[in-house]
N, C-alpha and C positions, 0 to 999 in steps of 0.2 A: 250524323257521319256521311251524309252524303256531298256531293259537289266537288270531292277532291281532283285535282286535274294532275293527269298524266299523258305526256308523250301526245299533247295537243289532244287528248280525251278526256270526258268525264270518266273519272275511273270510280267501279262499283265496291262501297265499303259496309261491311255487314260491323254495326258496332256491338262491341262484346258486353261493354257498361249497358247496354239498352236489354239485353238480352237476359244478362244475370239475373236470376230469380223471379223472372218475368213470367206470371201466370198463363199458361198459354192451353187453349182447350184445341184440340184437334183431330177432328171426326176421320174416320178411314185410315187410322193408324196402323194398322194392323194389315194393309197392303203394300203392294209394291213401293210405290210414291210416298206412301205415309210413311212406311218404315224409314225409308230414307232420309226425310223430313224428319223423323222422329230423331235419328243418329245427330243429326245436323243440330237439333234446337237443343240435345242434350250435349254435345261438344260446347255450344254457346254459353250453357249453365242455367237453361231456363225450366221452369218447374212446369212440365206440361201432364197434362191429364188429356187420356187419348179414350175415346167412345168409339166403338166398331163393332162389327160382327167378330166371331171367333176366326182367326186365320186357319189356311190349309194347315197341316201337319209338314209339309215338305214347302216351305216360304220363306222368306227371305226374314220376316219378323222373327220366326224360329231360329234359322241358320246364324243370323245375327247378334241372335241375344238382346234383341230390343227391348225388351219386358224390363229389363234392368236401369233404362233410362226414362222409365213412364211411370204415370199411374194409369194402369191398364183396366179400361171399363168395357164389359159386354154389354151393347145398349144397340138396339134397333133403331135407328131413326126414322123408322116408320110409326113407332112408338110414341105419339105426340106426349104422352103423360110422363112415361120414363126418361125420355131425352128431355124435357123440362125439369124435372127432380134434380137429372145429372147437372147439367148446365147451371141453376142456381148453387147446388154445391160445390161447383168450380170455383165461382164468382171469377170467369175470365177477364184478362186483360184485353188478350188478343185471341182471334179466333182464326183457323184455317179449315176450311171445310171443303174435304175430300173424297167423304164419304158415297159412293156412286155404284152404280151398276156399271161400268167400264168398257162393255166391249157390244161393238156393232153387230157381229154376228149373233150372240145372245140376246139382244134387241127383239129380233126378229122370231125369236125361237119362244120369246116370253115378254112382250111387249107391256103387258098389265104390271109385273114385276119394275120394269125398267122405268116405267111412269110414274109409279108409286114410289119409288127410290129416288130418284132423279129430280123428280118433281117436287111431290109431297114430303119428301124427306126435306127438301132445301126450305120449305116452307116451313115445315116443321122446327127447323132450327133457327130460323130468322125469327119466328113468333116467340120461342123460348128466350131468344137474346134480347127481346124488347124491354126486360124488366132488369137487364144487368148493368147495375149502375157501376162499376169498374171499368164496362167496355171502351176499350179507348180505338179497336181497329177490326174488320172482319173481311177476310179475304175469302171469296165465292171462286172455288176450284171448278170450271166449265171445261171447254175443250176448244181446240181450233174448228171443230165440224159444226158449232153455232150459226155458220154463215148459212146463207143461201148460195149451195155451190152450184155457179152457171158455167164450169170449167174453164176459167179464166184464165188467160197466161200471167196474170199477175197475182200480185198477193193480196189477200184481204187486209181490212182495215178495220179498225174497231167502229168506224163511223157506217160499215155496209151492212145492207140488211142482213137480217137472222133468217131462219129457216130451217129445213132439217128433211131430208126424203125417208130416210130411214127412223125407226123409233129411238134409236139411241141419240140421234143428232138432233130430233124434235124434241127430246126429253131437257138435253142440254139447254137448246134455243128458250124453250119455255121456262129452264131454271132460270137464264137471264132475265128474263121480262118478268118473273115473279120478285126477283132480287131485284131489278129497278124500282119496282111498283114499293114493296116494303122499306126499302132504303129511304124514298122520298116522302113517303107515308108514316114511317117512325123514328127514322135513325138520323134524319138530316140534323136535328140540333143535338142528336147526342152523339153517336160512335159511327163515320162515315164505314159504309159497307163498300167494295167494290167488288169486280169478278177479274179473272184471271184464266185466259184463254190459252194453253199450250199446245202446241205441235205433239208430234207422236215422241214418245221419250223411251230411250234406250240404256241399258246399264246391268250389271251385275244382280242377280235377283228375282229376275220375271219369270215366273214360271206359268202365265197365264195361259190359256188354250187360244188359238186363234190370232196370236201375236206373233210378228215375224222373227224375232229373235228367238225367243224360246222355242220357237216350232224346229228351228234351225239346231238350236242345241239339243232337243229330242230325237231330231232325225240322226243326228251324230250320234248321241249315245245307243239309239237303239239300231244303227248302221243300216237304217230305211233310207229310199229318196224323198227328200224333201218335193213337198206339193205345193206349190205358187199358185195363188190364185190369177194374178196378174203382174207379170214380171216388170211391167212396162210404169206401172204407177208410179206417182213420185207425192212424196210425204216431206212434211217439214222435221227430219229426223232430229234429236238432239240427245245428247247426253241427259240424263233423268236429272242431276245435279242442278243443270243450268236452270231450268226455269224454276227449281225448289230455290236457290238463291233468289231469284228475281221475288218470287212471293216474300222472301224475308226484308228484302228491300223497300219493298213497297208496303207491307204492313209497317216497317218502320218509319217510313215516311210520314205514311198518314198518322199514326201514332204520334209522331212529333208536329200535327197541327198544319201541315202542306195541304193548300186546296188542292185537289188531281182530279183527274177525269174518272169517270166511274167503272171503267173495261179498261184494261192491258191485255195485247197479245205477247207471248213469248215463244219465240221461236228462232232458229237460224238466218244467217245472213241469206238473200235471195239466191245469189251464186254458189251458196251452199247445200243446196237442196239437189237428194239422191231417188232415183228409182230404186223399186224393191231390188231389180236385178245386181244394183251396184252394191246395194248392202250387203246380200249373199255373197256374191265373190269378196268383198273387201273382208268381212268376217271369215268367211271358210279360210282366207290367207293370212289371216290373223291368228287364227287357231290352230292352224297348221295340221288340217286334214282336209279331205275330198269327199263329197259325198254326191250321187246323183240328183240333178233337180230337173223336175218333170212339172208340167202343167198340170193343175188341178181340174181334173173334167167332170167333177161333180156338179152337184147343181149350187150358183152362186147366186146369191141377191146382189141387190144393185150396191156397188160402191165405186166413189169418186174416182175418176181417174188422174186427177189432180187436185194439189189443196198445198197453198202457201201461206202462209199470215205473214203481215208486215209487223216487227215488232219497231220501228221509229219510235215511236211514242214511249217504248221501254227504255228506249238507248237515250233519248234527247232528257225527258224528266226523271228517270231516276238515274241514269248512269249504267244501267244495266246491259251485258253484255256475255254473250257465251265465253267461258273458259275455254270451250274444247271446241274443234271442229268437227265436222260429222267424223272426218276419217279417224280423227283422235278418240271421237264417243265409240266408235266402232271397235276401234284397238282394245279401249278400255274393257269395254263388256267381252268381248272374246277373250281377255286375259282372265276377266272373274269367271267366265265358264270354265276356262281350261283348268284354273286350279278346282273347280267343284268336281270337274271329270277326274283329278286325279288326287281328291280326297285332303286338299289342303284346309287349313284353319279359314272358314271365308269370314268368320267373325271378325277375327285380327287382319283380314283382309280389308273389308269392308270397312271397319273403324279407321283403319288408316288412311283410305282414299278419304274419308269425311275431313280427316284432321288436314289433309294435305289441302283438299279444297277450302277450308277455314283460314287456313296458313296464308292463302292467298288474297282471301277478301277481308281477312277479321282485322278490324280496327282497336282502338283500343276499350 
C-alpha cells in the first residue's frame, strides 16, 4: 500500500487489509507511546499481544481503556525465560519493541537498571525471536539520542556515528549495535530487523516525570511555577502519532518484501524544530492559562543543547511525513490535557483522535 502519489509527493498509506487479524507482538504497550500504538493497531483490526510491566494507576493505558484492544501480559523483558516462553506462545508475525527505561535523568539515578532494560532486554527479545517461524518484520524502537552528539547545527542522518554521553543515550546506542549484530547473524535469511529512531514525542496521556509537557500540566494543576532546565534547548518535537504511523508503514514495507536500510529516523522537518521555551509558550496559549516559568537552579546533569534528526530517508523510501506541524501537535496535546483537567471522557477523546488519523492514511 505504499507509493501512491498525491500533489506531487509520495503519500503515506497504511494498508487496512494488511493489518486485519495480523498477529502483532508489542513490548511496552502499557507506556505512553505503547498505549497509542495499541489503539492504532486495534483500530486497524490487528490481533495484538502486549508484553510489559504493570502501568501506573494514572496512565493513558488505564484512562483510554487500552486493555480492551489487546492481550495484556505482564512480563519483564529482563526475564529471559519468561520472555522466550511468551514470545513462542504468541507466534508473532510483526514485532514492535518499545519496552524501555525511557528517561535521561532516570538513567543517571539508576544506570544499571537502564542498561539491563534497554540493552539486555533488547538482546533477550531478539534471541527469543530467532525461533519465530512466522515472523515477517521486527521494528526495534530506539531514540534520536543514539547519535554521538557534537552539538552540530545540522540534523543527524542514519549513517552518522552512534554514541551517548549519558547512560540512557549510551544504552540506546548499544541497543542499535546489538540489533545490527543479531540481525546480520540470525535474521538475514529469516525476517528483517530494523531500528527506528524517533524525536521527542508529545501528545495527550504522557504523565512521565522530567518530560516537558507533563511537567507543564502538573504545574498548571498544582498552580506552581514551572521549572525549566534550559529554555533555549532545541529538540525535534512531534506528535506521538506521527512516528507511530512511521513504524507501521515501515513494518508493512518490510513484511511485503521490500529491501530497505536497517535504520530510519522519524522527526519533523528541519524548519519545524522548536526550543523548549517556544513549546511552553505555545502550550500555555493553547491551554488558555498562564503560570510562572522559572529557571531550575537545582543540580542538572549533562543534556545536549541542540538535537535534530534528518528524516529524508523515511520520506523518500516510505512516503512518510508528519501529519501535524509542531504547532498543531502542541495544540492537540493542550486540548487533551485541558479535557483531562475538566473531567471529560478521555477514552472517547483518545479513540476519536486515533480514528481521525487512521481515516487520513488508511487504505483498503
